[in-house]
C-alpha positions, 0 to 999 in steps of 0.5 A, a space after each residue: 688558402 693564400 698560396 692557392 689564388 696567387 696564379 689566377 691573379 694573372 687571369 684577374 690582371 687581363 680581365 681588368 686590362 679588358 675593362 681598361 682597354 674598352 673604356 678609351 676605345 669607346 670613348 674615342 669611338 666616333 673620332 679614331 683612327 685605325 692606328 690607334 686601333 691597331 696600336 690598342 691591339 698590340 699593346 693588348 696582345 703584349 700585356 696577354 703574353 706577359 700575363 700568360 707567361 707568369 700564369 704559365 710559370 706558376 701552373 704550367 706551360 700547357 695552362 699558360 699557352 691556353 690562357 694565351 690563345 683564349 686572351 688573344 681570340 677574346 682580344 680579337 673578337 673585341 678589336 673586330 667588335 669595335 671595328 664594326 661598331 665603327 663601321 656601323 656609325 660611319 654608314 649612319 653618318 
């Protein structure tokens, strides 16, 4: 049973990364720069690439590529959501 769940730990690592990534983004949302958001996005893509590679090596190339694509789409959505929130905050001030 333990052997079956081992590849899915990489999915859990990506989810934990999203939680870890969003906390500093929300914490610095009012005083952040574009460089910070771009750097956070690029680091996130590197983490997704690594986890997708490891997941793909254990479950197959197709699932690894699918995990990468879904992970990057979620990351782009999170980055755009953060940008929209920052834009909305600047309009109110």
